[in-house]
N, C-alpha and C positions, 0 to 999 in steps of 0.2 A: 822308473819304478813300477809303473803299471804293467809293463811287459814282463818284468821279473816276477811280479806277483802272479800273473796269469800262468807263467811258466811253472812256478812252484805248485800252483793249485791243481794242475793236471797231473801231478806226480804224487807219490805216497810219502812225501817227506815228513809230514807230521806223524803219520802212523809209524813210520820207521824210527823217528826220534823217540816216540813213546816206548817202543819195544827195546831200543838200545838203552834207554834210561832204566827200564825194568831189569834187563840183564845186568847192567852195571850195579844196580842196587843189590841184586842177588849175589854178584861177585863180592861186593863189600861185606855182605852178611856172612859169606862162607869162605872168605879169603884166608882166614886163620885155620881152617879145617883142612885135613888131608884125607885122601882115600888110599886104600891099599890095593894095588893092581898086581895080578899074578905075574911072576917073572917068567915070561915066555922064552927067555934065552938062558934060563937056569939062574942059580944064585938066590939071593934074598928077594922077597917081594918089593915092588917099587912103591915108595911113598910119594904121592903126587898131590900138590896143592889143588883144591877144588876150583880155584880160579881158572886152571887150564881146562876144566871140563866145560866151561861156559864161554870163555873168551873167543874161541874160534867162530862161534855163531854170531858174534858181532859183525864179522865181515860179511856173513850171509845176509844180515838184515840190511846192510848198505845197498845190496843189489836190489832189494825190494823197492827202494825209493827212486830208482834211476829210470825205469821205463815209463813212457808217457802214454796215456790213453788217447792222446791226440797226435800220435806218431804219423798218421796219414796226412794230417794237415801240416805238420812240421816239415814235411818234404817240400812243400811249396811256399814256405815262409819267406817273406821278402827280406827279413832281417836275419843275418847269420846267428845261429843258436849255439854254436860251439863254445863261446865264452860262458854262457849260462850253464851249459852242461859241465864244463870243466870246473867252474866255480862251485856248483852244487856238489859234485863228487869230492872235490878237495875239502870243502867245508865239512861234509859228512865224515870223511876219513879223519880229519884233524879233531873234530868234536868227539868222535867215538874214541880216538886214542886218548884224548884228554880225560874223558869220563872213566876210561879204564885205569889210567894212572892214578886218578883220585880214588878209585875203588880199591886199589891194591896198595895204597900208601901205608907204609909201615908193615906190610905183610911179608912173610917169608915164603917166596914162591918156590918151594922145593919141587923138583931138584934142578930146575932151570932158572930163568930170570925174567924180568919184565920185557926186556928187548926181544926175547924169543917169542913171547905172547904177542907183542906188537907186530912182529914180523909175520906171524901166521895170520893176523887180522888183515894186514896189508895185502898179502898174497891172495887171500880169499876174496877181499874186496875187488882186486883186479880181475880175478877169475869171474866173479859175478858180473862185473861191468861188461866183460866180453860176452858171456853166455846170455845175459839179458838182452843185449843188442842183437845177437844172432838168432836166439830162440824165441824171444818175446817174453812178456811178463808172465805168461801162464806156465812156461816151462823153464825159463832162464834161471830161476832160483834153485832148481833141482841139482845141477852139477856142483855148485859151491856147497850146498847142504850135504851132499854125499861126501865131498872132500872134507868138510868139517867133522863129520862122523868118523871118517877114516883117520883124521888127525888125532881125535880123542883116543881112538883105539890104538893108534901107533905108540902112544905113550907107554904101553905095556912092554915095549921093546927097549926102553931105557935101561941100560946096564953099564956100569963103569968100565967093564973090561971089553965092551963090544964097540968096534969101530962103526959108527953110524954111516949109512950111505949119504953121499953129498946132496942128493936130490931130495931127501926127506928133511926139509928145512925146519920142521916142527921139533926135531930131536936134537938140535944143536943149540948151544948157548948163544946169547945175543952177540957175542964177539966174533962169531964165525962169518968171515967175509963172503964165502961162496954162497951161503944160505941167504945172506942179505942181498947179494947180487941177483939170485934167482927170484927172490920176493919182489925186488924192484922191477925186474924184467916183466914179471907177471902183471904187476900193477900198471906199469907204463903201457904195456900192450893192451890191457883192458881199458885204461883211460883213453888211449888213442882211438880204440874201437868205439867207445861210447861217445866221445866228443865229435869225431869226424865221420863215423860210420852212419849207415842208414839203418834205422831200427826196423825190425821185422813188423810187417803190417798185421795188426790184430783183426780177427773177424768180429764184427759188431752187428747190431741190429740194422745199421745203415746199409749193410751188404745184402740184406734180404730183399726180395721183390716187394716194392712199395714201402720199404723201410726208410727211416730218416734218422739223422743223428740226434 
């Protein structure tokens, strides 16, 4: 237990949990409201539940909790850390999904559904897991944040008569198998990178001449 406690302390799990809770509360307050998006493909404007404006960012927040400030020391750890990393990532994803489902309970998520929102969260969490490992905590959150913004913007392309591209998993209903396959692929790739990969070494004061940790 002490090893697990130290593992969690050197990460931003608590801060991320607070942010996820705040976003979930915002979704709960605004889940019954809709916004009108311009129809970029013609036709009538798109009515979108406000829950879809905030839910993609839940996947971004997960990435904030994954990088360790002690990554340099973890490279030489005597005990394998991949079980702790996998447990942390899995718990964060499941807890975030649970909070989201509680937040939208009884809400009409026009024009998609709960599964579509969960799929976007899963894909962004996987993307953040990979980029945080490769780019480090200072820059690893930027790619999933940009993808979340693009995801929200892409909802303006929702149109009943338009065949959505298979790779844009945000614009398909929850029953679309190909979108789920892509989301799971992104998550599994990110999870493998996070659990078994070597995190990018951060520059700290210990790297300065005469510095110490």
